[in-house]
C-alpha angles and dihedrals in degrees: 000000000000118000135178138189132200134186096214124125106246114236117166093190135013133238094269096047121103092224127089122274112240117218133150108258098178141009131257106263095225140032119273122223113263093223090063096053121088105175145343143214132197124241111206119211092212092073129059093304115079098208128068108225145157109232113207122196115212127215086261090053095250117147119233119192113211139181108256090212095055115108094230091052092052090049092049093048090049092049094048092044091052094054102033137072111237122237115220 
């Protein structure tokens, strides 16, 4: 399995675009299994989005917003970081 991580804030459209801006507005209420996650990105609250979040991408390409301070999220980020090559 190939996995990647990035530390970019995810914006699906910009300020001048007619489309909606995509930001996490809340967190997933429960942990997600590690074996179903392939990579993550970090949403920074200092940008356009108002909530700091880790955004996991599942094997089925679904996006999961998670609390960066939650223990399961830290474990998942550590696990993915250990087995993936970072993108910079």
